[in-house]
C-alpha positions as CSV (number, residue, x, y, z in Angstrom):
1,M,41.3,59.9,-44.1
2,K,44.7,58.2,-45.7
3,F,44.9,58.0,-49.3
4,S,47.9,56.4,-51.2
5,A,50.7,58.7,-52.3
6,S,50.8,57.7,-55.6
7,L,46.9,58.7,-56.0
8,V,45.3,62.6,-56.9
9,R,41.8,62.8,-55.6
10,R,39.1,63.2,-58.1
11,A,41.5,62.2,-61.3
12,A,39.9,62.0,-64.5
13,F,40.6,59.4,-66.6
14,V,39.5,58.9,-70.6
15,A,40.5,55.7,-72.1
16,V,39.7,54.9,-76.1
17,V,39.6,51.7,-77.4
18,V,39.5,51.1,-80.9
19,V,38.0,48.0,-82.7
20,G,40.0,47.5,-85.7
21,S,42.4,50.4,-87.2
22,V,41.1,53.8,-87.6
23,V,42.7,57.8,-87.3
24,L,40.9,59.7,-84.7
25,S,40.7,62.5,-86.9
26,A,38.2,60.2,-89.0
27,L,36.0,59.2,-86.6
28,G,32.2,58.9,-87.2
29,Q,30.2,61.6,-85.9
30,P,26.3,62.7,-86.4
31,G,27.4,65.0,-89.4
32,A,29.2,61.8,-91.1
33,P,28.7,61.2,-94.8
34,K,26.1,58.7,-95.3
35,D,28.8,56.0,-96.5
36,S,30.8,56.7,-93.4
37,K,32.1,53.3,-91.7
38,N,33.8,55.1,-88.7
39,I,31.2,55.1,-85.4
40,L,32.0,56.5,-81.9
41,A,31.0,55.9,-78.6
42,D,31.7,57.7,-75.5
43,G,30.6,58.0,-72.0
44,S,30.3,55.5,-68.9
45,S,33.1,53.3,-68.0
46,T,30.5,50.6,-66.5
47,V,28.6,50.1,-70.3
48,A,31.9,50.5,-72.2
49,P,32.3,47.2,-71.6
50,I,29.2,46.1,-73.4
51,T,29.5,48.2,-76.1
52,K,33.1,47.1,-76.6
53,A,32.0,43.3,-76.6
54,M,29.6,43.9,-79.3
55,A,31.6,45.9,-81.3
56,E,34.5,43.1,-81.1
57,E,31.8,40.7,-82.5
58,F,30.6,42.9,-84.9
59,K,34.0,43.1,-85.9
60,K,34.3,39.8,-87.3
61,V,30.8,40.1,-89.8
62,R,31.4,43.8,-90.9
63,P,35.4,44.1,-90.7
64,D,35.2,47.3,-92.6
65,V,33.3,49.1,-89.9
66,N,35.0,50.9,-87.2
67,V,34.0,51.1,-83.8
68,T,36.1,53.1,-81.4
69,V,34.7,53.3,-77.5
70,A,36.1,56.1,-75.5
71,V,35.6,56.2,-71.7
72,S,35.0,59.8,-70.5
73,G,32.2,59.5,-67.9
74,T,28.3,59.6,-68.5
75,S,28.1,62.9,-68.0
76,G,31.8,63.6,-70.3
77,G,30.1,61.2,-72.6
78,F,26.8,63.4,-72.5
79,R,28.6,66.4,-72.9
80,R,29.9,65.6,-76.4
81,F,26.9,63.6,-77.6
82,T,24.3,66.2,-76.9
83,T,26.1,68.9,-78.7
84,G,26.3,66.6,-82.1
85,E,30.3,64.9,-81.4
86,T,30.0,61.8,-81.4
87,D,26.8,58.9,-82.5
88,I,25.9,56.9,-79.3
89,S,26.3,57.7,-75.9
90,N,27.0,54.7,-73.0
91,A,25.2,55.6,-69.9
92,S,25.0,54.4,-66.6
93,R,21.9,56.7,-65.5
94,A,19.1,58.2,-67.9
95,I,19.8,61.6,-69.4
96,K,19.1,64.7,-67.2
97,T,16.9,67.8,-67.5
98,S,20.2,69.9,-68.2
99,E,21.2,67.7,-70.9
100,I,17.9,66.8,-72.7
101,E,17.9,71.0,-72.9
102,T,21.4,71.2,-74.2
103,A,20.4,68.3,-77.0
104,A,17.2,70.3,-78.0
105,K,19.5,73.5,-78.7
106,N,21.8,71.9,-80.8
107,N,19.0,70.2,-82.7
108,I,19.9,66.6,-81.5
109,E,17.7,63.7,-81.4
110,Y,18.4,60.6,-79.7
111,I,16.8,56.9,-79.3
112,E,17.3,55.6,-75.6
113,L,18.1,52.0,-75.4
114,L,17.5,50.4,-71.9
115,V,20.3,47.4,-72.5
116,A,21.2,45.5,-69.5
117,L,21.0,45.4,-65.6
118,D,23.8,45.6,-63.4
119,G,23.9,45.9,-59.5
120,L,26.3,48.3,-58.3
121,T,29.1,47.0,-56.0
122,V,30.3,47.8,-52.5
123,A,33.7,46.4,-52.3
124,V,36.6,45.9,-49.7
125,S,39.8,43.8,-50.3
126,T,39.6,39.9,-49.8
127,K,42.1,40.7,-47.1
128,T,39.9,43.0,-45.4
129,Q,40.2,43.9,-41.5
130,I,37.2,45.9,-41.6
131,F,34.6,44.1,-39.8
132,G,36.5,41.6,-37.9
133,N,35.1,38.6,-37.6
134,A,31.6,39.8,-37.9
135,P,30.2,39.6,-41.5
136,V,31.0,41.9,-44.4
137,C,28.1,43.7,-44.2
138,L,26.9,47.5,-44.0
139,T,23.3,48.8,-43.7
140,V,22.0,51.7,-46.0
141,G,22.2,53.8,-42.9
142,E,25.8,53.0,-42.3
143,L,26.8,53.8,-46.1
144,E,24.9,56.6,-45.3
145,L,26.9,58.2,-42.9
146,L,30.3,57.0,-44.3
147,W,29.3,58.9,-47.5
148,A,27.4,62.1,-46.8
149,K,29.0,65.5,-46.8
150,E,28.6,65.6,-42.8
151,A,31.0,63.1,-42.8
152,E,33.8,65.1,-44.4
153,K,36.9,65.0,-42.3
154,Y,35.2,63.5,-39.4
155,I,34.5,60.0,-40.2
156,T,37.6,59.2,-40.5
157,R,38.0,55.6,-38.6
158,W,35.9,52.8,-39.1
159,N,34.7,52.2,-35.4
160,Q,32.9,55.8,-35.9
161,V,30.5,54.2,-38.1
162,R,30.2,51.2,-36.4
163,S,31.7,50.8,-32.8
164,T,33.0,46.8,-33.4
165,L,34.5,48.4,-36.7
166,A,38.1,48.0,-36.2
167,N,39.8,51.1,-34.9
168,A,41.6,51.9,-38.6
169,E,42.0,55.0,-40.9
170,I,39.1,54.7,-43.3
171,T,40.2,54.7,-47.0
172,L,37.9,55.6,-49.5
173,S,37.6,55.5,-53.2
174,G,34.7,55.7,-55.9
175,A,33.4,56.9,-58.7
176,A,34.1,60.5,-60.5
177,E,32.0,62.9,-60.6
178,T,31.8,63.1,-64.1
179,S,30.2,59.0,-63.9
180,G,26.8,58.3,-63.9
181,T,27.8,55.5,-61.3
182,F,28.5,58.5,-59.1
183,D,24.9,60.0,-59.6
184,F,23.0,56.7,-58.8
185,F,25.3,55.9,-55.9
186,T,24.9,59.5,-54.1
187,S,21.0,59.5,-54.8
188,A,20.7,56.1,-53.8
189,I,22.6,56.1,-50.5
190,N,22.2,59.5,-49.7
191,G,19.4,60.9,-51.2
192,K,20.4,63.4,-53.4
193,E,22.7,63.0,-56.9
194,G,26.1,64.8,-55.8
195,D,25.4,64.6,-52.2
196,T,28.8,62.8,-50.9
197,R,31.9,64.0,-48.8
198,Q,34.7,65.2,-51.1
199,D,37.8,63.5,-49.6
200,Y,37.9,60.4,-51.5
201,F,39.4,59.5,-54.6
202,G,36.9,59.5,-57.7
203,T,37.9,58.5,-61.2
204,E,36.6,56.8,-64.2
205,E,39.5,53.9,-63.9
206,D,37.2,51.2,-62.7
207,Q,40.1,48.8,-62.7
208,L,42.5,50.9,-60.2
209,L,40.0,51.3,-57.9
210,A,39.6,47.4,-57.4
211,Q,43.6,47.6,-57.4
212,Q,44.0,50.3,-54.8
213,T,41.4,48.8,-52.8
214,G,42.5,45.5,-53.0
215,A,45.9,46.0,-51.7
216,N,44.5,48.2,-48.5
217,P,42.8,45.9,-45.4
218,F,41.0,49.3,-44.6
219,A,39.7,50.5,-47.9
220,L,36.5,50.6,-49.6
221,T,35.1,51.3,-53.0
222,Y,32.3,51.0,-55.4
223,F,31.3,50.4,-59.1
224,G,29.8,47.9,-61.6
225,F,29.5,44.4,-61.3
226,N,31.3,43.8,-64.0
227,F,34.8,45.2,-62.1
228,F,33.5,42.6,-59.3
229,V,33.1,39.7,-61.0
230,N,36.4,40.5,-62.9
231,N,38.3,41.4,-59.7
232,T,37.1,38.5,-57.6
233,Q,40.8,37.8,-56.6
234,L,41.7,41.5,-55.1
235,V,38.0,42.2,-53.8
236,Q,34.7,40.9,-51.9
237,A,31.4,42.6,-52.4
238,V,30.0,44.5,-49.2
239,A,26.3,42.5,-48.4
240,I,24.0,45.4,-48.1
241,D,21.0,45.6,-45.6
242,P,18.9,47.6,-46.9
243,R,17.7,49.3,-43.7
244,R,18.0,53.0,-43.5
245,E,19.7,52.7,-39.9
246,L,22.6,52.2,-37.8
247,I,23.3,49.2,-35.6
248,S,26.1,51.5,-33.5
249,T,27.4,54.2,-34.0
250,P,29.0,55.7,-31.0
251,E,26.7,58.3,-29.3
252,D,29.1,61.5,-29.4
253,V,29.7,60.7,-33.4
254,L,25.9,60.2,-34.0
255,K,25.5,63.6,-31.6
256,E,27.6,65.7,-34.1
257,I,26.2,64.1,-37.3
258,N,22.9,64.8,-36.9
259,A,23.4,68.5,-35.8
260,R,25.5,68.5,-38.7
261,R,22.5,66.8,-40.8
262,A,19.9,69.8,-39.4
263,K,21.9,72.6,-40.5
264,N,21.5,71.0,-43.8
265,G,18.0,70.2,-43.2
266,K,18.1,66.8,-43.3
267,K,16.0,64.2,-41.1
268,P,18.5,62.7,-38.2
269,L,20.3,59.1,-38.4
270,E,19.3,56.8,-35.5
271,N,21.1,53.4,-33.4
272,K,18.2,50.4,-34.1
273,G,20.8,47.7,-32.6
274,G,20.8,44.1,-33.9
275,E,22.8,42.6,-36.7
276,C,23.8,43.4,-40.3
277,K,21.8,41.1,-42.4
278,G,22.7,42.5,-46.1
279,I,22.3,40.8,-49.8
280,L,25.3,40.0,-51.7
281,P,25.1,41.2,-55.6
282,T,24.7,38.1,-57.4
283,V,23.0,36.8,-60.7
284,D,20.4,36.0,-59.2
285,T,19.6,39.0,-56.6
286,I,20.1,41.3,-59.3
287,L,17.8,39.9,-61.5
288,A,15.0,39.4,-58.8
289,F,15.4,43.0,-58.0
290,S,16.2,42.0,-54.2
291,Y,19.5,43.8,-54.1
292,Q,18.5,47.0,-53.1
293,P,19.3,49.6,-53.3
294,L,21.8,49.5,-55.9
295,S,20.3,47.2,-58.5
296,R,20.4,49.6,-61.7
297,P,19.6,49.5,-65.6
298,L,22.2,50.4,-68.3
299,F,21.7,52.5,-70.9
300,I,23.0,53.4,-74.6
301,Y,21.8,56.6,-76.5
302,V,22.1,56.8,-80.2
303,N,21.9,59.9,-82.2
304,K,19.0,59.5,-84.6
305,K,20.8,61.4,-87.7
306,S,23.6,58.7,-87.1
307,G,21.4,55.8,-87.2
308,E,20.4,57.0,-91.0
309,R,24.1,55.5,-91.8
310,P,24.1,52.0,-92.7
311,A,26.8,51.2,-91.2
312,V,25.4,52.8,-87.5
313,D,22.0,50.8,-88.6
314,E,23.7,47.9,-88.7
315,F,25.5,47.9,-86.0
316,I,22.6,48.8,-83.3
317,N,20.5,46.2,-84.7
318,F,23.6,43.9,-84.3
319,Y,23.8,44.8,-80.9
320,L,20.1,44.8,-79.9
321,D,19.8,41.3,-81.4
322,E,18.0,38.5,-79.0
323,S,20.8,36.0,-79.3
324,R,23.7,38.4,-77.9
325,L,21.2,41.1,-75.7
326,G,19.7,38.6,-74.2
327,N,22.1,35.6,-73.9
328,Q,22.9,35.7,-70.3
329,Q,26.0,33.5,-70.8
330,F,27.2,35.9,-73.5
331,M,26.5,39.5,-71.6
332,L,28.3,38.2,-68.0
333,N,30.9,36.3,-70.1
334,K,31.9,39.1,-72.6
335,A,30.7,42.1,-71.2
336,G,30.2,41.2,-67.4
337,Y,26.5,42.3,-67.0
338,L,23.3,40.6,-66.7
339,P,20.2,40.7,-69.5
340,A,17.2,43.1,-69.3
341,P,14.2,41.1,-69.3
342,R,13.1,40.2,-72.3
343,E,10.1,42.4,-72.5
344,V,12.2,45.5,-71.8
345,R,14.6,43.8,-74.7
346,D,11.5,43.8,-76.5
347,E,11.1,47.3,-76.2
348,A,14.5,48.4,-76.7
349,R,13.9,47.2,-80.4
350,T,10.6,48.7,-80.6
351,C,12.3,52.1,-79.9
352,W,15.1,51.6,-82.2
353,K,12.7,49.7,-85.1
354,K,10.0,52.8,-85.1
355,R,12.9,55.3,-84.0
356,I,10.8,56.9,-80.8
357,T,13.4,59.7,-79.7
358,G,13.3,61.2,-76.6
359,T,13.7,59.8,-72.8
360,A,11.1,58.1,-71.1
361,F,12.1,59.7,-68.1
362,G,12.0,63.7,-68.6
363,G,15.1,63.8,-66.8
364,N,13.5,62.9,-63.7
365,Y,15.6,59.7,-63.1
366,S,16.3,59.6,-59.3
367,G,14.9,57.7,-57.1
368,L,12.9,55.6,-59.4
369,S,13.0,51.8,-58.4
370,L,13.5,49.4,-60.9
371,P,9.6,48.3,-61.4
372,D,8.6,51.6,-61.9
373,I,11.5,52.3,-64.6
374,R,10.4,49.1,-66.1
375,K,7.2,50.8,-66.4
376,K,7.8,54.0,-67.5
377,Y,10.5,52.5,-70.6
378,G,7.4,50.2,-71.5
379,E,5.5,53.0,-71.7
380,H,7.7,55.3,-73.4
381,C,8.7,52.7,-76.0
382,K,5.0,51.4,-76.8
């Protein structure tokens, strides 16, 4: 496994975007005075562009309100949010049981708002040499073979994944462990959150992932749809075939991997042959839920006490307004994501208007299909 010399594995990245001038020590928090016009959001690098876009638009009508958008990953954001440090938590997954418990311990009540749809994108360089003349496509089974912990320090060349892929060293990068994207990807591909090889470069800085991958013809990464559509000059999407099967993994490799999987109580992977027939992440495939299993909803969580402040209440009402949240052109061009279905947007507005606290998912979000997520969220926001 090869890495750029400039990269440090599992790198941590924290960004802060301040929409309007504000001193960090004076940032808004749930315990801030009711007349405070400083609002602090933190969390997912995937959701940050949405909140930032909304904040920039809000600044045009309320220049006196300062919205700060920090990026410490979904898990990092929830660590701050559940201890009362932030007003809003951007999240590319639903809140986990441990985070629910921390919030309860600290008397933090929150409103869960589903704000957009994303197609988590597996990407390679526009000049990739991994696939030769074959389609740029991988099955879910091949992604599982590539990314599972059993592959660590063993699956290091592309032709170990599929015999017809390049006889070249693999370079992998993706989301850091603090990221909701990491949780979602490992769950969707490997069947369990956190089940992944460790010998890859992980970061919250998605733009860096695009730049590094674009410069290496044998690299592969994953990130939110926003970072793909804004970097098509550097990277291209890999079409995803939803079959949990392999095409032509060398038998000696498959035998060793399955022996490792057996020790970990996992089912064996199998070669099934055939061609990889994948689906690309596009506006149509994400909205139709046909880009599977990597389509997902995106959330913000709002501290209920923060919502009592007029500035926060006005900002969230502005955020959820149909002219922006339901405007596909605005969401794509300004934020890089797709609107949730109309009924889901209405449910989010109901959740906010009625201040319905808690989560629709009870801390058990992993493995749910989009239709299941929609059903649970609708029931929660009645």
